[in-house]
N, C-alpha and C positions, 0 to 999 in steps of 0.2 A: 022736464029732462031728468032721467033717472040717474042716480049716483052710481059710480063704479064700485062694486062690492069686491073686496079682497078676500079670497078664500082663507078660512082659518087653517093654520098649520096643523092643528090637531095634536094629540099627545105624542105622535111619532114623527112630526114634521111633514113637510110637503115632499112631493116626488123630486122636485128640482133640488131641494136641500140634500136629500139622500144621494142624488146623482153627483152633486158637487163634492160631497164627502167621500164618495167612492172613487171619483176621478176628478182631481183638481183641474185637469185640462178641459173638462166638459165633454170628452169623447165617450159616446155610449159603449163602443167596443172596449175601450180601456176599463170602463166600469164593470162590464160583464167579465172580462179577463181577471180583474182584481177579485171579484166575488168568487169565481171558480177556484182561483189559487187559495183564497181563504177557506173555502169548503174542503179542499184537499188537505190543507194543514189541520183543520179541525177533525177531518176523518182519521188522520194518523193519530192525533191526540185521543180521539174516541176509542181507537183500537187499544191503545195502552191502558186507558181507564177500564175498558171492558175486560181486558186480560186480568188486571188486578182484582176487579170485582168478581170475576168468575172464580179465580183462585181462592179468594177470601170466602166466597159462599161455599165452595166445595170442601174447604178445609175447616169449616166451622165446627164440625163434629169433633175433630181432633183438638181444636183449640179449646173447646169447652171441656173436654175430657182431661187433657193434660195441662193446659195453661202454659205458663212459662217453663214448667218442668220438662216440656217436650224438648227444649233447647239444651237443658242441662243434664238430661238423663243419658246414660251410656248403654242402656239395655234396648236391644232391638230383637224382639221375638214375636213374630206375627202369630204363632200358634197360641201363645199365652196372652196375646193382646197387649204386649209391652212394646212401646215405640218411643225411642229417644234419638234425637238428631245429633247429639254431640260427636259420636264417632265420624259421622259424615261431614260435619262442619270441620272437624280436625283434619281429616284427610284432604278436604278441599283447600283449606288454608295452607297446610304444609306442602302439598304438591305445587301450589301456586308460588309459594315463597322460594322453594327450591328452583322453580323455573325462572323466577326473577333474579335470583343470585347468579345464575348461569347466563341469562339472556341480557341483562342490563349492561355489564361490561362489554360483551360482544357487540351489542347493538350500538353502544356509544363509539366503539372503535370503528365499526363499519361507517357510521354517519360522519364521524370526523374525517375519516379517510376520503369518503366520497365528496365531501364539501370543501375540505381544506387542502388535501394532498393530491388526490388522484387527478391526472390529466383528463380532459374531456373525453377523449376516445376510449379511455379505460373506465371512467366513472359510469357511463351509460350502460354498458353491458353488465358490469358488476351489479349496479343498482337493479337492473332488470332481473338478474338471476336471484337476487335476494328477495325481490317482490314475488318472484315465481313460487317461492316456498309457501306463500300464503294461499296460492291457488290449488295446492295439492290437497285432495280430499283427506279428511281425518282418518278414514278407515285405512288408507294407504299407509299413513304414519303408524297406525296400530299394527298392521301386518309387518311392516319393517321393524317395529319395536319387538315383536314376538320372535321373529326369525333371525334378526341381526343384533339388535341392541341388547336384548335379554341374554343371549349366549355370551356376548362380549363382556357384559357386566359379571356374569357368573364365572367366567374363566379368567379374564384379564384384569378387570377393574376392581371387582369385589375383594378377592384375596389380598392384594396389596393394601387396600384400605382397612381390611380387617386386621392385618398385621401391624399397621402403623397406628391406627386409631381404635383398635379393639378395646382399649381400656376405657373409652368413653361410652356412654349409653346410646350414642347415635350410630355406632357401627358394631352391632352385636348380632349374634344369631346366625343361622345358616344363610348362605348366599345362593339364592335360587334364580336370581335374575328377574324375578317378577315381584315387584314391590313398589314402595313409595319413591325410591330414587329413580327407578325406571320411568314412572309416570312423570316425575319432575323434569327429567331430561327430554322426554317427548314434548312436554308443554313448552320447554325452553326453545326448542327448535320451531315450534309453531308460532310463538309470540314474537320471536326475533324480527321477522319481516315487518310487523306492525310497529314495534317500538323504533326500529331503525328508520323506517319511512317517516314517522312523525318527527323524530329528532333531526333527521336530515332537513325537513322543511323548516323546523324551528331555527336551526343554525343558519340556513340560507336566508331567513328573514332578518337576521341581525344585520344592521346597516354596515356597508363596507367602510364607512368613515371610522368606525370603531377599530377595525382591523388596521387601517392605515395610520390611525393615531397611535396605536400601540407600537407598530413597527417604527414610526417616526421618532418615538421616544427611546428607541434602542432596544425594544423587547425582542427576544428570540421568537422563532416560529412557535415553539411550544408555549411560551408565555403569552403570545397573541391568541393561541387557541384557548388557553385558560380564561382570557378575558371574554372570548366569545361564549364559552361554556357558562361563565358566571351570568352573562346577560341573558342567556337562554335557559337559565335554571328553572323558572316556572313552567316553561313549555316542556322541558325534559322531564320534569316531575309529572306533568300531565301525560306524557307519552308512557311513562312507567306505569302509571295508574290505569291507563287505557289497556296496556298489555296485561295488567293484573285482572281487569274485567274480562278480557278474552280468556285468560287461563281459568278463571273461576267457572266459566260456563262450558268449557270443553267436555265432551261426552265420550264419543266412540273410541278415540285413540287411547284415552286414559283408561277406559273400561277394559280394554284388551290387555293392558300391561300392569295394572296397579294391584291386582290380586283379588279385589272385591271381598274383603273381610272386614266387617264392622267392629274393629278393635282400635284402641288407642295405644300406640307403642312408640317410644322414642327412637327406636332403631329404624333407620332409613331402609334397611334391607327387608323389613317385615311388610307383608301385604297391608293394604289400607282400603278405604272406600271413600268416594266423593259423592256429593249430593246428586250431581247429574248422572253418575253411574248407577246409583241406587234407583233412581226413577226409571232409567232405561232398562235395567235388569228386572225389576220387580213389579213394574206397573201391570204387566199381563198376568201376574200371579195374584194380584190383589182382588180376591173374591169377596172379602168382607167390606162393609161400609167403613168401619174404623180404619182398616188397613189402607183402603183407597184414600181416605181423608188424610191420613198421616203422610202419604206420598205427595198428595197435593200441597200439603203444608210445607213439605220440603221444597217443592217447586216455588211456592210463594216466598220462602226465605231466600232462595237463590235469586229469584227475580228482583226482589227489593235490594239485595246486596249488590248485584250487578248493575242495577239502575243507578244506585247512589254512587258507586265507584266510577261509572262512565260519566255521570254528571260532573263529578269533581274533576275528572280528567279534561273534559271539554272546557270547563271554566278556567283551568290553569293554562291550557293551550291558547284560549281566547285572550287571556290576560297578557301573554307575551307577544302575541301578534298585534294586539291593540296598542301596546307601548312602543313597538318598533315602527318607525316611519319609512324605512327604506328596505330594500331587498338586497341581501348579500349575494355572494357568488353562488349561482345555481349549479346543481350537480349535473 
């Protein structure tokens, strides 16, 4: 009588062990579905890695030529072969900071009103209109900035600011309507829907028991809202950083109104240049290998900065939603 031989699992295990690992229920369809979802997730991850790899390879000539001096240099002269990213980094950061200074208070006010103050029949249409701003193409914002916002700044907003704050270095020089402040205002309008939508979800995720406890202790409506804001602070910070990431990468609308001059100036009325605008404007003109490599390195810098900023934002939003066990009042 022959003995029953148990097949060796081998270095990768048996088929049944793999099936059990992929689908604890033992269903073959679930196992196939799980594998397909895993492949989709790996595909997205592979795209990100491939993008970073391609940008790094194509910018290697500029990296070897300029090194870290590429980031600190202020000279950008393709004819002489001089490439420095500092004016573009400055324009990107300053326009984004101006946008946040305008957008954050506005977004907080919108979110608090929709979650804590507005009745249901009013909150839904207002929330829809705010979110609709995110669906408008950026080129439309750019056209509106050229024909409406720029003349308004040149005629109505710029001269009073020049008279009141002209003694500071931030409001000096001629007011043409095309410059850093115009780009910042355009960005503020574009990132407001993103920040307000995330803040609204964060405030709605704060448990209603905290609101009720504050009111039961004799707090006013405003004091109760302050309690909610404190509890949702990490998520609000994540929303702000998420808006910052959106502002850093905006291209077309900013390109049309910021002036596109690679200079560093403290005056908000002066033209400036952003990384995204430089790539969009000069990529077709990059005939030399070094010129093209420098533009690709600008794209690599922008990609890494945006990736890190969005990663921090997601972590902060996840932190506040993980800590809250209930859902507050929905807008």
